[in-house]
Residue frames relative to the residue before (quaternion, step in Angstrom):
aa qw qx qy qz dx dy dz
M 1.0000 0.0000 0.0000 0.0000 0.00 0.00 0.00
S 0.1546 -0.7761 0.6034 0.0981 3.59 -0.97 0.76
A 0.5405 -0.6490 0.4331 0.3149 3.53 -1.05 0.82
S 0.1512 -0.7678 0.6157 0.0923 3.57 -1.09 0.74
S 0.7077 -0.4736 0.3141 0.4199 3.55 -1.31 0.18
T 0.6822 0.4729 -0.2941 0.4738 3.60 1.18 -0.43
E 0.6794 0.4778 -0.2817 0.4804 3.59 1.25 -0.05
T 0.2000 -0.7053 0.6572 0.1754 3.50 -1.34 0.40
V 0.0545 -0.7902 0.6104 0.0076 3.55 -0.85 0.97
I 0.1132 -0.7750 0.6206 0.0374 3.55 -0.86 1.02
G 0.0311 -0.8298 0.5567 -0.0235 3.57 -0.66 1.10
N 0.7682 0.3310 -0.2744 0.4743 3.53 -1.37 0.09
A 0.4267 0.7079 -0.4327 0.3600 3.55 1.02 0.95
R 0.3621 -0.6324 0.6228 0.2847 3.49 -1.32 0.39
L 0.1447 -0.8686 0.4737 0.0147 3.50 0.10 1.41
V 0.1963 -0.7988 0.5629 0.0814 3.58 -0.61 1.17
L 0.1198 -0.7810 0.6124 0.0259 3.54 -0.53 1.26
A 0.7048 -0.4686 0.3116 0.4318 3.57 -1.25 0.11
D 0.8150 0.2602 -0.1099 0.5059 3.58 1.03 -0.72
R 0.8021 0.0990 -0.0492 0.5868 3.60 1.22 -0.10
V 0.3475 -0.7000 0.5795 0.2312 3.54 -1.36 0.16
I 0.2315 -0.7347 0.6223 0.1393 3.57 -0.96 0.95
D 0.3861 -0.7734 0.4516 0.2211 3.58 -0.39 1.20
K 0.7659 0.0578 -0.0730 0.6362 3.58 1.13 -0.57
G 0.2245 0.8026 -0.5136 0.2041 3.52 -0.17 1.29
W 0.2309 -0.7515 0.5970 0.1597 3.52 -1.32 -0.05
V 0.1189 -0.7714 0.6210 0.0722 3.55 -1.26 0.47
A 0.1389 -0.7699 0.6189 0.0700 3.53 -1.11 0.76
F 0.0154 0.7932 -0.6087 -0.0129 3.56 -1.02 0.74
A 0.0226 -0.7770 0.6278 -0.0400 3.51 -1.20 0.77
N 0.8373 0.1416 -0.1278 0.5123 3.56 -1.16 0.67
G 0.7244 -0.4868 0.2361 0.4272 3.54 1.03 0.88
Q 0.7283 0.3903 -0.2288 0.5148 3.57 1.27 -0.05
V 0.5598 -0.5527 0.4841 0.3832 3.54 -1.30 0.38
A 0.2262 -0.8050 0.5396 0.0982 3.58 -0.69 1.13
E 0.7872 -0.1323 0.1499 0.5834 3.56 0.98 -0.84
F 0.0157 0.7671 -0.6405 -0.0334 3.54 -1.26 0.39
G 0.0028 0.8233 -0.5669 0.0272 3.54 -1.16 0.44
E 0.5016 -0.6318 0.5105 0.2975 3.50 -1.38 0.01
G 0.7361 0.3929 -0.3042 0.4597 3.56 -1.10 0.71
D 0.8003 -0.2720 0.2050 0.4935 3.56 -1.18 -0.59
A 0.4140 -0.7137 0.5174 0.2268 3.53 -1.04 0.84
P 0.6326 -0.4989 0.4066 0.4309 3.59 -1.25 0.22
R 0.6442 -0.5156 0.3883 0.4103 3.56 -1.24 0.32
G 0.7698 0.3692 -0.2676 0.4466 3.52 -1.20 0.56
F 0.4456 0.7135 -0.4469 0.3043 3.56 1.20 0.34
E 0.4619 -0.6107 0.5579 0.3200 3.51 -1.36 0.32
D 0.3619 -0.7654 0.4983 0.1868 3.56 -0.67 1.13
A 0.2587 -0.7869 0.5452 0.1287 3.60 -0.58 1.18
R 0.3165 -0.7993 0.4667 0.2077 3.58 1.32 -0.10
G 0.7307 -0.4571 0.2309 0.4515 3.53 0.97 0.90
D 0.4440 0.6937 -0.4593 0.3327 3.61 1.25 0.09
L 0.5792 -0.5413 0.4737 0.3836 3.53 -1.34 0.29
V 0.0426 -0.7418 0.6678 0.0436 3.55 -1.11 0.77
M 0.0861 0.8151 -0.5516 0.1547 3.55 -0.56 1.22
P 0.6569 -0.4806 0.3666 0.4506 3.60 -1.22 0.08
G 0.5751 -0.5537 0.4663 0.3810 3.55 -1.23 0.45
L 0.5101 -0.6739 0.4483 0.2910 3.56 -1.05 0.76
V 0.2433 -0.7511 0.6017 0.1207 3.54 -1.17 0.74
E 0.1306 -0.8263 0.5479 0.0014 3.57 -0.52 1.26
L 0.2159 -0.8231 0.5174 0.0905 3.58 -0.63 1.14
H 0.8207 0.1260 -0.0334 0.5562 3.59 1.07 -0.55
T 0.3065 0.7132 -0.5921 0.2164 3.55 -0.35 1.24
D 0.1248 -0.7768 0.6131 0.0719 3.55 -0.91 0.95
H 0.2856 0.8084 -0.4741 0.2004 3.56 1.22 0.53
L 0.4836 0.6594 -0.4412 0.3697 3.60 1.21 -0.29
E 0.5844 0.6112 -0.3654 0.3891 3.56 1.07 -0.72
A 0.6543 0.5286 -0.3154 0.4393 3.59 1.01 -0.83
H 0.6703 0.4710 -0.2959 0.4913 3.60 1.16 -0.52
F 0.6826 0.4786 -0.2837 0.4738 3.59 1.06 -0.74
M 0.7847 0.1184 -0.0707 0.6043 3.59 1.05 -0.75
P 0.0957 -0.8571 0.5045 0.0408 3.60 0.38 1.25
R 0.7538 0.1373 -0.1144 0.6323 3.58 1.28 -0.32
P 0.6515 -0.5158 0.3525 0.4305 3.63 -1.08 0.48
K 0.8605 0.0014 -0.0674 0.5049 3.55 -0.80 1.17
V 0.5426 0.5287 -0.4353 0.4865 3.58 1.20 0.63
F 0.0967 -0.8343 0.5428 0.0056 3.58 -0.40 1.24
W 0.3098 -0.7559 0.5569 0.1502 3.54 -0.88 1.05
D 0.6475 -0.4711 0.4011 0.4449 3.57 -1.25 0.29
P 0.4544 -0.7467 0.4007 0.2745 3.62 -0.52 1.11
I 0.6385 0.5038 -0.3451 0.4684 3.63 0.98 -0.70
S 0.6497 0.5057 -0.3125 0.4737 3.57 0.94 -0.87
A 0.6338 0.5305 -0.3267 0.4583 3.59 1.02 -0.79
V 0.6523 0.5155 -0.3078 0.4627 3.57 0.98 -0.88
V 0.6660 0.5033 -0.3065 0.4574 3.59 0.91 -0.90
S 0.6478 0.5121 -0.3150 0.4679 3.59 0.99 -0.82
Y 0.6495 0.5195 -0.2915 0.4726 3.55 0.98 -0.93
D 0.6558 0.5185 -0.2984 0.4605 3.56 0.92 -0.95
G 0.6546 0.5122 -0.3148 0.4583 3.58 0.96 -0.82
Q 0.6438 0.5100 -0.3270 0.4674 3.58 1.01 -0.74
L 0.6215 0.5306 -0.3409 0.4648 3.57 1.02 -0.74
A 0.6732 0.5137 -0.3049 0.4358 3.57 0.82 -1.01
T 0.7234 0.4254 -0.2585 0.4785 3.58 0.84 -0.91
S 0.5971 0.5028 -0.3699 0.5038 3.57 1.32 0.09
G 0.5962 -0.6061 0.3403 0.4017 3.58 1.30 0.04
I 0.5180 0.6386 -0.4110 0.3936 3.58 1.29 0.10
T 0.1116 -0.8150 0.5675 0.0363 3.58 -0.75 1.06
T 0.7486 0.1830 -0.1460 0.6203 3.58 1.30 -0.27
V 0.0156 0.8197 -0.5705 0.0495 3.58 -0.77 1.00
L 0.2298 -0.6964 0.6572 0.1739 3.49 -1.25 0.63
D 0.2774 -0.7663 0.5606 0.1468 3.55 -0.47 1.24
S 0.2712 -0.7889 0.5339 0.1382 3.56 -0.53 1.19
V 0.0534 -0.8182 0.5710 -0.0405 3.54 -0.45 1.26
R 0.4151 -0.7160 0.5078 0.2393 3.56 -0.85 0.99
V 0.0610 -0.7824 0.6198 0.0004 3.56 -0.86 1.01
G 0.7173 0.3440 -0.2953 0.5291 3.55 -0.67 1.12
C 0.0174 -0.8392 0.5422 -0.0393 3.53 0.27 1.30
E 0.2580 -0.7994 0.5270 0.1287 3.56 -0.73 1.05
D 0.8051 0.0326 0.0408 0.5908 3.59 1.10 -0.60
S 0.3273 -0.7958 0.4732 0.1892 3.57 -0.17 1.27
S 0.6082 0.5735 -0.3625 0.4121 3.58 1.14 -0.46
Q 0.5618 0.6213 -0.3896 0.3829 3.59 1.22 -0.29
G 0.5683 -0.6460 0.3646 0.3562 3.57 1.20 -0.25
I 0.8642 0.2181 -0.1278 0.4351 3.53 -0.42 -1.30
D 0.6039 0.6146 -0.3636 0.3541 3.60 0.99 -0.77
S 0.7334 0.4483 -0.2421 0.4501 3.59 1.01 -0.73
Y 0.6354 0.5590 -0.3192 0.4264 3.61 1.23 0.13
A 0.2707 0.8058 -0.4968 0.1750 3.60 1.22 0.31
E 0.6983 0.4764 -0.2909 0.4481 3.58 0.77 -1.00
L 0.6272 0.5303 -0.3375 0.4598 3.60 0.99 -0.77
L 0.6847 0.4823 -0.2929 0.4613 3.59 0.89 -0.90
V 0.6347 0.5185 -0.3291 0.4690 3.58 0.99 -0.79
D 0.6552 0.4955 -0.3104 0.4783 3.60 0.95 -0.85
S 0.6506 0.5220 -0.3192 0.4497 3.59 1.00 -0.78
I 0.6168 0.5224 -0.3406 0.4803 3.59 1.05 -0.72
A 0.6667 0.5037 -0.2987 0.4609 3.57 0.91 -0.95
N 0.6841 0.4861 -0.2901 0.4600 3.60 0.88 -0.90
A 0.6307 0.5146 -0.3356 0.4741 3.59 1.04 -0.71
G 0.6418 0.5207 -0.3203 0.4630 3.57 1.05 -0.72
K 0.6575 0.5111 -0.3061 0.4613 3.57 0.96 -0.89
A 0.6954 0.4513 -0.2652 0.4923 3.59 1.12 -0.64
D 0.4359 -0.7250 0.4315 0.3134 3.59 1.33 0.17
L 0.3738 0.7425 -0.4695 0.2975 3.56 0.99 0.88
L 0.6818 0.5278 -0.2668 0.4306 3.57 1.24 -0.31
R 0.3644 -0.7341 0.5389 0.1946 3.55 -1.12 0.76
V 0.7310 0.3976 -0.1867 0.5221 3.54 1.15 -0.78
E 0.4260 -0.6600 0.5340 0.3126 3.59 -1.16 0.48
H 0.1825 -0.8234 0.5356 0.0414 3.56 -0.69 1.17
F 0.0128 -0.7317 0.6814 0.0129 3.51 -1.17 0.84
L 0.4732 -0.6768 0.4821 0.2924 3.57 -1.29 0.06
H 0.1202 -0.7089 0.6889 0.0915 3.49 -1.32 0.64
L 0.1866 -0.7952 0.5704 0.0863 3.58 -0.48 1.20
R 0.1840 -0.7783 0.5966 0.0671 3.56 -0.55 1.25
C 0.1063 -0.8588 0.5011 0.0078 3.54 0.05 1.34
E 0.2252 -0.7723 0.5847 0.1045 3.56 -0.51 1.22
I 0.2757 -0.8616 0.4008 0.1451 3.52 0.21 1.37
P 0.6477 0.5132 -0.3796 0.4159 3.71 0.96 -0.38
M 0.5870 0.6170 -0.3733 0.3680 3.60 1.19 -0.35
P 0.5648 -0.6615 0.3737 0.3221 3.60 -0.80 0.98
S 0.7600 0.4269 -0.2072 0.4441 3.59 0.95 -0.86
V 0.4178 0.7746 -0.4339 0.1926 3.60 1.23 -0.23
V 0.6647 0.5134 -0.3266 0.4335 3.61 0.89 -0.80
E 0.6850 0.4719 -0.2922 0.4719 3.59 0.86 -0.91
E 0.6344 0.5200 -0.3349 0.4637 3.59 1.01 -0.73
A 0.6471 0.5152 -0.3205 0.4615 3.58 0.96 -0.82
K 0.6431 0.5205 -0.3249 0.4582 3.58 0.94 -0.84
A 0.6533 0.5243 -0.3164 0.4451 3.58 0.97 -0.82
L 0.7032 0.4697 -0.2695 0.4607 3.58 1.00 -0.78
L 0.5508 0.6355 -0.3958 0.3690 3.60 1.15 -0.45
G 0.6826 0.4977 -0.2944 0.4469 3.58 1.12 -0.54
K 0.6171 0.5509 -0.3402 0.4472 3.57 1.27 0.01
T 0.8230 -0.0782 0.0807 0.5567 3.64 -0.96 -0.81
E 0.6172 -0.6070 0.3536 0.3543 3.57 -0.95 0.90
V 0.2785 -0.7554 0.5769 0.1381 3.55 -0.84 1.07
R 0.1275 -0.8201 0.5570 0.0310 3.57 -0.78 1.07
L 0.7950 0.0936 -0.0592 0.5964 3.59 1.25 -0.18
M 0.0612 -0.7558 0.6501 0.0489 3.54 -1.15 0.72
S 0.1218 -0.8124 0.5675 0.0558 3.58 -0.83 0.94
L 0.3932 -0.7081 0.5501 0.2034 3.51 -1.19 0.78
M 0.0422 -0.8276 0.5584 -0.0389 3.54 -0.25 1.31
D 0.0872 0.7724 -0.6279 0.0394 3.55 -1.14 0.67
H 0.0336 -0.8304 0.5549 -0.0382 3.55 -0.22 1.32
T 0.1990 0.7938 -0.5419 0.1911 3.56 1.08 0.73
P 0.5286 -0.6421 0.4461 0.3305 3.62 -0.86 0.87
G 0.7877 0.3485 -0.2544 0.4398 3.54 -1.07 0.82
Q 0.7697 0.2782 -0.1904 0.5421 3.60 1.22 0.12
R 0.8283 0.2192 -0.1925 0.4784 3.52 -1.40 0.29
Q 0.8466 -0.0267 0.0146 0.5314 3.62 -0.80 -0.91
F 0.7831 0.3032 -0.1458 0.5230 3.55 1.06 -0.74
R 0.0769 0.7886 -0.5965 0.1285 3.57 0.77 1.06
D 0.6835 0.3740 -0.2477 0.5758 3.53 1.16 -0.70
E 0.3478 -0.7861 0.4726 0.1944 3.59 -0.20 1.29
E 0.6013 0.5841 -0.3654 0.4046 3.58 1.08 -0.65
K 0.5997 0.5543 -0.3621 0.4495 3.60 1.11 -0.64
L 0.6534 0.4978 -0.3136 0.4764 3.57 1.02 -0.77
R 0.6227 0.5280 -0.3418 0.4654 3.58 1.02 -0.71
T 0.6469 0.5176 -0.3159 0.4625 3.57 0.95 -0.88
Y 0.6305 0.5433 -0.3193 0.4532 3.57 1.02 -0.88
Y 0.7256 0.4393 -0.2537 0.4650 3.59 0.83 -0.98
R 0.5812 0.5627 -0.3891 0.4406 3.59 1.06 -0.59
G 0.7028 0.4668 -0.2628 0.4680 3.55 0.94 -0.93
K 0.7109 0.4787 -0.2600 0.4449 3.56 1.00 -0.82
S 0.8425 0.2011 -0.0563 0.4965 3.56 0.81 -1.02
G 0.4014 -0.7371 0.4628 0.2852 3.58 1.21 -0.34
K 0.3439 0.7544 -0.4955 0.2591 3.58 1.21 0.36
T 0.4653 -0.6541 0.5198 0.2923 3.53 -1.16 0.62
D 0.6627 -0.4909 0.3689 0.4286 3.58 -1.26 0.23
A 0.6245 0.5339 -0.3463 0.4528 3.59 1.03 -0.71
E 0.6548 0.4962 -0.3031 0.4829 3.59 1.01 -0.82
L 0.6527 0.5057 -0.3134 0.4691 3.56 1.03 -0.76
D 0.5802 0.5685 -0.3753 0.4465 3.59 1.08 -0.63
L 0.6782 0.4830 -0.2851 0.4748 3.56 0.93 -0.91
L 0.6456 0.5257 -0.3167 0.4544 3.57 0.97 -0.89
F 0.6927 0.4775 -0.2843 0.4596 3.58 0.85 -0.96
A 0.6234 0.5280 -0.3425 0.4640 3.59 1.02 -0.73
N 0.6467 0.5106 -0.3117 0.4732 3.58 1.03 -0.80
R 0.6392 0.5272 -0.3272 0.4544 3.59 0.99 -0.80
L 0.6607 0.5028 -0.3091 0.4639 3.56 0.92 -0.88
A 0.6499 0.5116 -0.3146 0.4657 3.58 0.99 -0.82
C 0.6506 0.5157 -0.3117 0.4621 3.59 0.98 -0.85
Q 0.6417 0.5239 -0.3374 0.4471 3.57 0.95 -0.82
Q 0.6715 0.5049 -0.2996 0.4521 3.56 0.89 -0.93
Q 0.7286 0.4497 -0.2432 0.4558 3.56 0.99 -0.81
Y 0.8441 0.2688 -0.0814 0.4567 3.58 0.85 -0.96
A 0.5729 0.6741 -0.3867 0.2604 3.60 0.98 -0.79
A 0.6763 0.5132 -0.3203 0.4203 3.60 0.77 -0.95
A 0.6988 0.4571 -0.2734 0.4776 3.59 0.84 -0.98
N 0.6564 0.5163 -0.3169 0.4496 3.58 0.96 -0.81
T 0.6085 0.5503 -0.3545 0.4485 3.57 1.03 -0.74
R 0.6717 0.4923 -0.3011 0.4645 3.56 0.85 -0.96
A 0.6688 0.5074 -0.3062 0.4488 3.58 0.95 -0.85
I 0.6702 0.4856 -0.3059 0.4706 3.61 0.93 -0.84
V 0.6304 0.5230 -0.3318 0.4678 3.59 0.98 -0.82
T 0.6670 0.4964 -0.2994 0.4680 3.58 0.89 -0.92
L 0.6438 0.5322 -0.3140 0.4513 3.57 0.98 -0.87
A 0.6672 0.5003 -0.3026 0.4614 3.57 0.91 -0.90
H 0.6946 0.4717 -0.2871 0.4611 3.58 0.81 -0.96
A 0.6363 0.5378 -0.3328 0.4419 3.60 1.01 -0.75
N 0.7465 0.3624 -0.2024 0.5200 3.57 1.15 -0.64
N 0.4523 -0.7180 0.4243 0.3160 3.60 1.30 0.32
I 0.4001 0.6886 -0.4905 0.3538 3.56 1.01 0.90
P 0.4531 -0.6845 0.4891 0.2948 3.63 -0.74 0.97
L 0.2967 -0.7507 0.5707 0.1509 3.53 -1.17 0.73
A 0.1398 -0.7619 0.6247 0.0983 3.54 -1.21 0.60
S 0.2980 -0.6839 0.6254 0.2291 3.53 -1.19 0.61
H 0.2385 -0.7917 0.5538 0.0976 3.56 -1.22 0.34
D 0.8620 0.0289 -0.0487 0.5038 3.55 -0.95 0.98
D 0.1351 0.7978 -0.5722 0.1336 3.60 0.90 0.86
T 0.1177 -0.8343 0.5385 -0.0081 3.55 -0.81 1.07
T 0.8049 0.2340 -0.0823 0.5390 3.57 0.95 -0.92
D 0.6682 -0.4624 0.3858 0.4369 3.56 -1.33 0.13
E 0.6099 0.5528 -0.3465 0.4499 3.57 1.09 -0.68
N 0.6285 0.5233 -0.3297 0.4716 3.60 1.01 -0.78
V 0.6416 0.5227 -0.3170 0.4634 3.57 0.99 -0.84
S 0.6510 0.5166 -0.3142 0.4590 3.58 0.92 -0.91
E 0.6362 0.5196 -0.3215 0.4710 3.57 1.03 -0.77
A 0.6462 0.5210 -0.3203 0.4565 3.59 0.97 -0.84
V 0.6478 0.5068 -0.3130 0.4749 3.56 0.99 -0.83
S 0.6651 0.5120 -0.2983 0.4545 3.58 0.91 -0.93
D 0.7051 0.4548 -0.2576 0.4793 3.58 1.04 -0.79
K 0.3681 -0.7611 0.4558 0.2785 3.58 1.36 -0.07
V 0.1811 0.7898 -0.5609 0.1695 3.56 0.82 1.00
S 0.4025 -0.7215 0.5200 0.2168 3.55 -1.18 0.64
V 0.7931 0.1659 -0.0409 0.5847 3.54 1.12 -0.80
A 0.1839 -0.7520 0.6221 0.1168 3.56 -1.07 0.81
E 0.2188 -0.8040 0.5447 0.0954 3.55 -0.48 1.23
F 0.8936 -0.0589 0.0300 0.4440 3.53 -0.98 0.99
P 0.0300 0.7845 -0.6176 0.0467 3.64 0.55 1.00
T 0.3951 -0.7771 0.4539 0.1844 3.56 -0.92 0.91
T 0.7738 0.2677 -0.1504 0.5540 3.60 1.22 -0.38
F 0.6036 -0.5507 0.4295 0.3846 3.55 -1.24 0.46
E 0.6299 0.5570 -0.3385 0.4224 3.59 0.97 -0.85
A 0.6704 0.4813 -0.3025 0.4769 3.57 0.91 -0.87
A 0.6456 0.5234 -0.3225 0.4531 3.58 0.92 -0.87
H 0.6434 0.5216 -0.3243 0.4569 3.58 0.95 -0.85
G 0.6702 0.4991 -0.3016 0.4591 3.59 0.93 -0.87
L 0.6472 0.5159 -0.3089 0.4686 3.57 1.00 -0.82
H 0.6530 0.5144 -0.3050 0.4648 3.56 0.95 -0.92
K 0.6540 0.5162 -0.3073 0.4597 3.57 0.94 -0.89
A 0.6857 0.4761 -0.2742 0.4774 3.58 1.12 -0.69
G 0.5219 -0.6674 0.3975 0.3525 3.59 1.26 -0.05
I 0.4671 0.6568 -0.4548 0.3789 3.58 1.22 0.43
G 0.4587 -0.7009 0.4766 0.2667 3.58 -0.80 1.00
I 0.2592 -0.7820 0.5521 0.1285 3.56 -0.89 0.97
L 0.1379 -0.7809 0.6084 0.0317 3.53 -0.80 1.13
M 0.0188 -0.7859 0.6179 -0.0150 3.54 -0.93 0.98
G 0.5880 -0.6120 0.4121 0.3316 3.54 -1.25 0.43
A 0.4777 -0.6603 0.5021 0.2893 3.55 -0.96 0.86
P 0.5968 0.5436 -0.3884 0.4444 3.66 1.00 -0.56
N 0.5803 0.5777 -0.3575 0.4490 3.58 1.15 -0.63
V 0.6550 0.4950 -0.3013 0.4850 3.59 1.03 -0.82
V 0.6900 0.4951 -0.2857 0.4440 3.56 0.81 -1.03
R 0.7392 0.4099 -0.2150 0.4891 3.58 0.98 -0.87
N 0.4078 -0.7306 0.4511 0.3107 3.59 1.31 -0.07
G 0.8192 0.0616 -0.0856 0.5637 3.55 1.01 0.76
S 0.6009 -0.5734 0.4336 0.3493 3.53 -1.35 0.30
H 0.4634 -0.6704 0.5002 0.2926 3.58 -1.00 0.78
S 0.6869 0.4576 -0.2779 0.4915 3.59 1.27 -0.32
G 0.5532 -0.6371 0.3834 0.3756 3.58 1.27 0.05
N 0.4757 0.6683 -0.4429 0.3619 3.59 1.23 0.36
I 0.7774 -0.3351 0.2345 0.4778 3.58 -1.30 -0.13
A 0.4284 -0.7000 0.5117 0.2542 3.57 -1.03 0.80
A 0.5344 -0.6440 0.4488 0.3137 3.57 -0.95 0.89
I 0.6226 0.5521 -0.3406 0.4377 3.59 1.01 -0.77
D 0.6327 0.5283 -0.3348 0.4566 3.59 1.00 -0.77
L 0.6530 0.4854 -0.3167 0.4875 3.59 1.00 -0.73
A 0.6283 0.5411 -0.3345 0.4479 3.58 1.01 -0.79
R 0.6509 0.5215 -0.3166 0.4519 3.58 0.97 -0.82
E 0.7029 0.4317 -0.2541 0.5050 3.57 1.20 -0.57
G 0.5190 -0.6640 0.4015 0.3586 3.59 1.27 0.13
M 0.5788 0.6107 -0.3526 0.4096 3.57 1.20 0.48
L 0.5700 0.5376 -0.4108 0.4662 3.58 1.11 0.68
D 0.1365 -0.8382 0.5272 0.0291 3.57 -0.56 1.18
I 0.8152 0.0932 0.0259 0.5711 3.57 0.94 -0.95
L 0.2036 -0.7423 0.6222 0.1433 3.55 -1.15 0.69
S 0.1232 -0.7593 0.6352 0.0696 3.54 -1.24 0.63
S 0.4839 -0.6743 0.4712 0.2986 3.57 -1.03 0.74
D 0.2317 -0.8142 0.5011 0.1799 3.59 1.26 -0.45
Y 0.8422 -0.1638 0.1386 0.4947 3.62 -0.18 -1.22
V 0.7245 0.3095 -0.2358 0.5690 3.64 1.29 0.10
P 0.3475 -0.7868 0.4610 0.2185 3.65 -0.11 1.19
S 0.6828 0.5011 -0.3032 0.4368 3.61 0.90 -0.84
S 0.5556 0.6301 -0.3932 0.3738 3.60 1.21 -0.34
L 0.5525 0.6388 -0.4047 0.3505 3.61 1.12 -0.52
L 0.7025 0.4291 -0.2533 0.5081 3.57 0.86 -0.97
M 0.6599 0.5115 -0.3152 0.4512 3.58 0.89 -0.91
G 0.6578 0.5207 -0.3104 0.4471 3.58 0.95 -0.86
A 0.6508 0.5158 -0.3209 0.4555 3.57 0.94 -0.84
L 0.6843 0.4747 -0.2946 0.4686 3.58 0.87 -0.91
Q 0.6590 0.4908 -0.3163 0.4741 3.59 1.02 -0.70
L 0.5582 0.5998 -0.3857 0.4241 3.57 1.12 -0.59
A 0.6711 0.5068 -0.2911 0.4561 3.56 0.97 -0.89
S 0.7137 0.4372 -0.2653 0.4785 3.59 1.07 -0.64
K 0.7051 0.4809 -0.2654 0.4486 3.60 1.11 -0.58
V 0.7556 0.2852 -0.1639 0.5665 3.58 1.20 -0.51
P 0.3848 -0.7741 0.4476 0.2289 3.63 -0.23 1.23
A 0.6761 0.5158 -0.3057 0.4283 3.59 1.01 -0.72
I 0.6786 0.4600 -0.2828 0.4978 3.61 1.25 -0.26
D 0.2023 -0.7802 0.5805 0.1157 3.57 -0.60 1.11
L 0.7320 -0.4449 0.2742 0.4370 3.58 -1.28 0.21
A 0.6504 0.5176 -0.3309 0.4467 3.60 0.90 -0.85
S 0.6555 0.5068 -0.3088 0.4670 3.59 0.97 -0.84
A 0.6483 0.5226 -0.3170 0.4540 3.57 0.96 -0.85
V 0.6709 0.4977 -0.2995 0.4610 3.58 0.92 -0.89
R 0.5818 0.5847 -0.3764 0.4220 3.60 1.10 -0.56
T 0.6236 0.5643 -0.3500 0.4125 3.61 1.08 -0.64
V 0.7598 0.3232 -0.1881 0.5318 3.60 1.21 -0.35
T 0.7173 0.3878 -0.2444 0.5248 3.58 1.27 0.18
K 0.8244 0.2712 -0.1386 0.4771 3.57 0.02 -1.31
R 0.7018 0.4875 -0.2937 0.4285 3.59 0.79 -0.96
P 0.6818 0.4476 -0.3295 0.4757 3.65 0.78 -0.75
A 0.6149 0.5443 -0.3583 0.4442 3.61 1.02 -0.70
E 0.6914 0.4748 -0.2823 0.4657 3.57 0.87 -0.93
A 0.6094 0.5855 -0.3520 0.4024 3.60 1.06 -0.71
I 0.7678 0.2972 -0.1706 0.5413 3.59 1.14 -0.59
G 0.6273 -0.6203 0.3090 0.3553 3.56 1.21 0.56
L 0.4957 0.6226 -0.4568 0.3975 3.60 1.18 0.42
M 0.0409 -0.8617 0.5052 -0.0233 3.53 0.29 1.31
D 0.5954 0.6064 -0.3465 0.3970 3.59 1.27 -0.10
R 0.7668 0.2968 -0.1453 0.5503 3.61 1.24 -0.08
G 0.5922 0.6233 -0.4037 0.3127 3.56 -1.32 -0.12
E 0.7864 0.1384 -0.1245 0.5890 3.59 1.23 0.09
I 0.4389 -0.6377 0.5548 0.3046 3.53 -1.26 0.45
A 0.2957 0.7173 -0.5608 0.2891 3.53 -0.21 1.36
I 0.5969 -0.5916 0.3987 0.3670 3.56 -1.04 0.76
G 0.7958 0.2700 -0.2357 0.4881 3.54 -0.87 1.04
K 0.5939 0.5451 -0.3785 0.4548 3.58 1.22 -0.24
R 0.6650 -0.5059 0.3612 0.4139 3.57 -1.22 0.43
A 0.3965 -0.7031 0.5410 0.2360 3.53 -1.07 0.79
D 0.2048 0.7075 -0.6260 0.2561 3.52 0.43 1.35
V 0.1279 0.8233 -0.5150 0.2014 3.54 -0.08 1.35
I 0.0755 -0.7885 0.6077 0.0564 3.57 -1.09 0.70
R 0.2513 -0.7260 0.6192 0.1625 3.53 -1.24 0.60
V 0.0850 -0.8319 0.5473 -0.0356 3.55 -0.67 1.17
H 0.1660 -0.7551 0.6287 0.0838 3.55 -0.89 1.02
V 0.1442 -0.7896 0.5928 0.0653 3.58 -0.95 0.88
A 0.1085 0.7707 -0.6198 0.1007 3.55 -0.85 1.03
H 0.8258 0.0503 -0.0893 0.5545 3.57 -0.89 0.97
D 0.6414 -0.5626 0.2971 0.4287 3.57 1.10 0.84
V 0.5919 0.5323 -0.3784 0.4724 3.59 1.22 0.38
P 0.2762 -0.7763 0.5404 0.1703 3.63 -0.66 1.03
V 0.0914 -0.7698 0.6304 0.0397 3.55 -1.06 0.84
V 0.3460 -0.7418 0.5387 0.1997 3.57 -0.75 1.04
R 0.2559 -0.7981 0.5332 0.1149 3.57 -0.54 1.21
S 0.8066 -0.0234 0.0751 0.5858 3.59 0.91 -0.94
V 0.1064 -0.7758 0.6201 0.0466 3.54 -1.20 0.66
W 0.0651 -0.7679 0.6365 0.0300 3.54 -0.98 0.95
R 0.0799 -0.7657 0.6362 0.0503 3.54 -1.00 0.88
E 0.8166 -0.0835 -0.0356 0.5701 3.53 -0.59 1.24
G 0.7439 -0.4528 0.2053 0.4466 3.53 0.95 0.99
Q 0.6459 0.4856 -0.3253 0.4911 3.58 1.27 -0.11
R 0.4337 -0.6945 0.5037 0.2753 3.56 -0.87 0.94
V 0.0784 -0.8123 0.5779 0.0097 3.54 -0.81 1.06
A 0.7929 0.0629 -0.0552 0.6036 3.60 1.24 -0.14
């Protein structure tokens, strides 16, 4: 095959496929799709990857990093379109070509700031897309805080906007799940909001009251809403066997950040995909003191990585996974940030370098164990 003006050919690459790595390979794409790939010398007219990794674009299921661009300082709000464009550019240069923007649904206290701006941010993402300002393909992940009185109506309002690909059942009530240790939640809020202990006493009492009054009915309503719209569900911070049983009953597809080995084991046994944070891999442990992602990986119970709060951690975490866990090779590690997350939300057209799949491709140079994204193509068009 020889390269034509309608094709892009990348040669002299370490090509990462879904099941293996070609140490010297090439890939060609045309009309937005992978057309062909092979081993050895590439056709004439290729772009020389100079031995860099060439792999599928990363698929991100859970990032709330947009918040850092929209509210760069406490109660300082940036222009929302500009914030979206800046955020999108950071994702692209981190190798992410498909993202689920995680938006908080269920505002508990409008004075806290970011929680009450979900609709504005969703509209800004949509408007930036319509204006052709975005490099990455954006979908929505609705993070539904089920004890909050307004969560069901807010979720319904957002369903009519940018396509929703995931809904998660969140419950940050003090004394359970991630915050079984209430003091950890107090420490988190002291740093985030500067509230006094007296103010936190009132906040926590309100949260407990809301959970008792609303959580059960809201859970049923959100689960029904997701299933009625064929949207995959995620559980969040599963900690106990009871949490696992609830996830199974709700027919969730993905379990985000289980906090204990026992919960992870139960979820894995039930066939629910386990998502952990890439920062957890990079830092060799959870910042909250929960189960380490590497420990789950060693037990074969890690399916998907998410960048969570550091976009560049997604690629770094995947590559470190391959070096930290002997049983995981590079192709398997890359699947945790490409093929598996794509399949978990029904995007079967991407996530691997295979003929006919979308030409979402990245070129990655690694030096001093740090990956740097050199080039990014989305549907065959260079975007970074």
